[in-house]
C-alpha positions as CSV (number, residue, x, y, z in Angstrom):
1,M,-45.0,-9.9,17.9
2,A,-46.4,-11.4,14.7
3,F,-45.4,-8.3,12.8
4,M,-41.9,-8.5,14.2
5,K,-41.5,-12.1,13.2
6,K,-42.7,-11.4,9.7
7,F,-40.4,-8.4,9.4
8,G,-37.4,-10.5,10.6
9,L,-38.2,-13.2,8.1
10,A,-38.4,-10.7,5.3
11,A,-35.1,-9.1,6.3
12,A,-33.4,-12.5,6.4
13,A,-34.8,-13.3,3.0
14,V,-33.4,-10.0,1.5
15,I,-30.0,-10.6,3.1
16,G,-30.0,-14.2,1.7
17,L,-30.8,-13.0,-1.8
18,V,-28.1,-10.4,-1.6
19,A,-25.6,-13.0,-0.4
20,L,-26.6,-15.4,-3.1
21,S,-26.6,-12.8,-5.9
22,T,-23.4,-11.0,-5.0
23,P,-21.1,-13.8,-6.2
24,S,-22.8,-14.1,-9.5
25,L,-22.7,-10.3,-10.0
26,R,-19.0,-10.3,-9.1
27,A,-18.4,-13.2,-11.5
28,A,-20.2,-11.2,-14.3
29,E,-18.1,-8.1,-13.5
30,G,-15.0,-10.3,-13.3
31,A,-15.5,-11.3,-16.9
32,E,-14.6,-7.8,-17.9
33,E,-12.4,-6.6,-15.0
34,P,-10.9,-9.6,-13.1
35,Q,-9.9,-9.1,-9.5
36,P,-6.1,-9.0,-8.9
37,T,-4.5,-12.2,-7.9
38,R,-3.5,-12.2,-4.2
39,Q,0.3,-12.0,-4.0
40,N,2.7,-13.4,-1.3
41,W,4.2,-10.4,0.5
42,T,6.7,-10.6,3.3
43,F,4.9,-7.8,5.1
44,A,1.5,-9.6,5.2
45,G,-0.1,-10.7,8.4
46,V,0.4,-9.9,12.0
47,F,4.0,-10.9,12.0
48,G,4.9,-9.6,8.6
49,T,8.0,-7.5,8.0
50,F,9.5,-5.7,5.0
51,D,12.2,-7.2,2.8
52,K,14.9,-4.5,2.9
53,A,16.4,-5.7,-0.4
54,Q,13.0,-5.6,-2.1
55,L,12.4,-2.1,-0.8
56,K,15.8,-0.9,-2.1
57,R,15.0,-2.4,-5.5
58,G,11.5,-0.8,-5.4
59,F,13.0,2.6,-4.7
60,Q,15.4,2.1,-7.6
61,V,12.4,1.5,-9.9
62,Y,10.6,4.5,-8.5
63,K,13.7,6.8,-8.9
64,E,14.6,5.6,-12.4
65,V,11.1,5.2,-13.9
66,C,8.3,6.6,-11.8
67,S,9.8,9.8,-10.4
68,S,9.7,11.5,-13.8
69,C,5.9,11.8,-13.5
70,H,4.9,10.9,-9.9
71,A,5.7,12.8,-6.8
72,L,6.6,11.1,-3.5
73,H,6.0,13.4,-0.7
74,I,8.1,11.8,2.1
75,P,11.3,13.0,3.7
76,M,14.4,11.5,2.2
77,R,15.7,10.7,5.7
78,T,12.8,8.1,6.0
79,L,14.9,5.8,3.8
80,A,17.3,5.3,6.8
81,Q,14.8,4.8,9.6
82,P,14.2,1.3,11.1
83,G,11.8,-0.9,9.3
84,G,12.7,0.7,5.9
85,P,15.0,0.0,3.0
86,G,18.0,0.1,5.3
87,F,19.9,2.9,3.7
88,T,22.7,4.3,5.9
89,E,22.8,8.0,6.9
90,D,25.7,8.6,4.5
91,E,23.9,7.0,1.7
92,V,20.8,9.2,2.3
93,K,23.1,12.3,2.5
94,A,24.7,11.4,-0.8
95,L,21.3,10.7,-2.4
96,A,19.8,13.9,-1.1
97,A,22.7,15.9,-2.6
98,T,21.8,14.7,-6.1
99,Y,18.6,16.7,-5.9
100,T,18.2,20.4,-6.3
101,V,15.8,22.1,-3.8
102,H,14.3,25.5,-4.3
103,D,14.5,27.2,-1.0
104,G,14.3,30.6,0.6
105,P,13.9,33.4,1.1
106,N,17.5,34.3,2.1
107,M,18.6,37.4,4.0
108,Q,18.1,39.4,0.9
109,G,14.5,38.1,0.5
110,E,15.4,36.1,-2.6
111,M,14.6,32.5,-3.4
112,F,17.6,30.2,-4.2
113,D,18.5,26.7,-5.3
114,R,20.6,24.4,-3.1
115,P,21.6,20.7,-2.9
116,G,19.1,18.6,-1.1
117,R,19.4,17.5,2.6
118,P,18.1,14.3,4.3
119,A,15.3,16.4,6.0
120,D,14.0,17.6,2.6
121,Y,11.1,15.9,0.8
122,F,11.6,14.3,-2.5
123,P,11.2,17.1,-5.1
124,A,8.1,16.8,-7.2
125,P,8.6,16.5,-11.0
126,F,6.1,19.3,-11.6
127,A,5.4,22.6,-9.8
128,N,1.7,21.8,-9.4
129,P,-1.0,19.4,-10.7
130,E,-2.0,21.9,-13.4
131,A,1.5,21.9,-14.8
132,A,1.5,18.1,-14.7
133,A,-1.8,17.9,-16.5
134,A,-0.7,20.3,-19.1
135,A,2.5,18.3,-19.8
136,L,1.0,14.8,-19.6
137,G,-2.7,15.2,-20.4
138,A,-3.6,14.2,-16.8
139,A,-2.0,14.8,-13.5
140,P,-0.4,11.6,-12.2
141,P,-1.3,10.7,-8.6
142,D,1.1,11.4,-5.7
143,M,2.6,8.0,-4.7
144,S,3.1,8.9,-1.0
145,L,-0.2,7.1,0.0
146,L,-0.9,5.2,-3.1
147,G,-0.2,1.8,-1.5
148,K,-2.9,2.4,1.1
149,S,-5.4,4.5,-0.8
150,I,-5.8,2.4,-4.0
151,K,-8.3,-0.4,-3.5
152,Y,-10.7,-2.7,-5.2
153,E,-13.9,-4.3,-4.0
154,R,-13.5,-7.8,-2.5
155,G,-17.2,-8.4,-2.4
156,F,-19.4,-10.1,0.2
157,P,-18.6,-12.0,2.3
158,K,-14.8,-11.7,1.9
159,F,-14.5,-8.1,3.2
160,L,-16.1,-9.2,6.5
161,W,-13.2,-11.3,7.7
162,D,-10.3,-9.3,6.0
163,P,-9.6,-7.2,9.2
164,L,-9.9,-10.1,11.7
165,P,-6.7,-11.1,13.4
166,L,-7.1,-14.8,12.6
167,P,-4.4,-17.0,10.9
168,G,-4.6,-16.4,7.2
169,A,-7.5,-14.0,7.5
170,V,-5.9,-10.6,7.9
171,Y,-5.8,-9.0,4.4
172,Q,-4.5,-5.5,4.2
173,E,-2.5,-5.8,1.0
174,V,-5.3,-4.8,-1.4
175,G,-3.2,-1.8,-2.5
176,P,0.0,-3.5,-3.5
177,D,-1.9,-6.3,-5.1
178,L,-3.8,-3.9,-7.3
179,I,-0.7,-1.8,-8.1
180,Y,1.1,-5.0,-9.1
181,A,-1.8,-6.1,-11.2
182,I,-2.1,-2.8,-13.0
183,L,1.6,-2.7,-13.8
184,N,1.2,-6.2,-15.4
185,G,-2.2,-5.5,-16.9
186,Y,-1.0,-4.0,-20.2
187,T,-2.0,-6.9,-22.4
188,H,-2.8,-5.2,-25.7
189,D,0.3,-4.5,-27.7
190,D,-1.6,-2.3,-30.1
191,D,-2.9,0.0,-27.4
192,P,-0.4,1.2,-24.7
193,N,-3.2,2.6,-22.6
194,W,-5.4,-0.5,-22.4
195,N,-5.2,-2.2,-19.0
196,L,-6.9,-5.4,-17.9
197,Y,-7.3,-4.4,-14.3
198,F,-8.0,-0.6,-14.5
199,P,-11.7,0.4,-14.3
200,G,-13.0,0.8,-17.9
201,H,-9.7,-0.7,-19.2
202,K,-8.4,2.8,-20.2
203,I,-5.6,4.3,-18.1
204,A,-3.9,7.6,-18.8
205,M,-0.5,6.2,-18.1
206,P,1.0,4.2,-21.0
207,K,2.9,1.0,-20.2
208,P,5.7,2.3,-17.9
209,L,7.9,-0.9,-17.6
210,T,9.8,-3.1,-20.0
211,D,12.1,-6.0,-19.4
212,G,15.7,-4.9,-18.9
213,Q,14.7,-1.3,-18.2
214,V,16.3,-1.2,-14.7
215,Q,19.5,-3.0,-13.9
216,Y,19.6,-4.4,-10.3
217,K,22.9,-4.8,-8.5
218,D,21.8,-7.8,-6.4
219,G,21.2,-10.1,-9.3
220,A,17.3,-10.0,-9.1
221,P,15.6,-10.7,-12.5
222,A,15.3,-7.6,-14.7
223,T,11.7,-8.3,-15.7
224,V,8.4,-6.4,-15.6
225,Q,7.0,-8.8,-13.0
226,Q,10.0,-8.3,-10.7
227,Y,9.9,-4.5,-11.2
228,A,6.2,-4.4,-10.5
229,K,6.5,-6.6,-7.3
230,D,9.4,-4.5,-5.9
231,V,7.9,-1.1,-6.6
232,S,4.5,-2.2,-5.2
233,A,6.2,-3.3,-2.0
234,F,8.1,0.0,-1.8
235,L,5.0,2.1,-2.3
236,F,3.2,0.2,0.4
237,W,6.1,0.9,2.7
238,A,6.1,4.6,1.7
239,S,2.4,4.8,2.7
240,E,3.1,3.3,6.1
241,P,6.8,3.4,7.0
242,N,6.1,2.6,10.7
243,M,4.2,-0.6,9.9
244,E,6.6,-2.9,11.6
245,Y,6.7,-0.9,14.8
246,R,2.9,-0.6,14.7
247,K,2.6,-4.4,14.5
248,L,5.1,-4.9,17.3
249,I,3.2,-2.6,19.6
250,G,-0.1,-4.4,18.7
251,R,1.4,-7.8,19.6
252,R,2.7,-6.4,22.9
253,V,-0.7,-5.0,23.7
254,L,-2.4,-8.3,23.0
255,V,0.0,-10.2,25.2
256,F,-0.5,-7.6,28.0
257,L,-4.3,-7.8,27.7
258,L,-4.1,-11.6,27.8
259,V,-1.9,-11.6,30.9
260,F,-4.1,-8.9,32.5
261,A,-7.2,-11.0,31.9
262,V,-5.7,-14.1,33.5
263,L,-4.6,-12.1,36.5
264,L,-8.1,-10.6,36.9
265,Y,-9.6,-14.0,36.7
266,F,-7.5,-15.4,39.5
267,T,-7.9,-12.2,41.5
268,K,-11.7,-12.5,41.2
269,K,-11.5,-16.2,42.3
270,R,-9.4,-15.4,45.4
271,I,-11.6,-12.4,46.5
272,W,-14.9,-14.3,46.1
273,A,-13.6,-17.7,47.3
274,D,-15.2,-17.6,50.7
275,V,-18.4,-16.0,49.6
276,A,-21.4,-18.3,49.1
277,H,-22.9,-18.0,45.6
């Protein structure tokens, strides 16, 4: 027992030292690579939903700027599904027809080109990663899951309560926060590849956005900050297009479990009411 007590005290001391030292280590690292500022997103939290106008603007930024280098491996029909940018089926058909899809083989065993259809995936800008690397120096990442896959370390103890379904505690927007920060992190005018938030500060992608580059039809500001905010939201949606439905099902399950627990409690009281305890 004495050994166990000593071991427990030693373990507690180690954990305490780690907890105390982690913030200082993070602060030292932050002097070089600061953590992205947490943004306000409409889709944050248990009741969050996507802003359709923002998703449409984000898709416009992707199509006019990002699609020349980055693939987006999702079906075009996804743009018209509930919880998305709110495109109509006719708009998706018209958009798909602007792409050329390499298809086949036909009855003669030959490959052929045809106009795109809503069921098609967005065509990739390069045939394969090797071709992309040969043309650009490095293969750009596919943007299909970028909003969920890209992350940064929040550090102890923040990461402990991020997943908890408590008011103001749920934090799953690490990806869009980091994308937004990187797109706004080109702070050295003399070096287009220097980025404040990218590890090592050197990123293969030169500054992709400039003010006035994309003209919005809804009157939103044509600034780098707005472009970055919109495309970050769009990429998060692209990585999880069924988010709104998932949250709805989750809320319904929680309500069901709460009602079920109450019914079980009163059922238990009624069954055991006449039994001496």
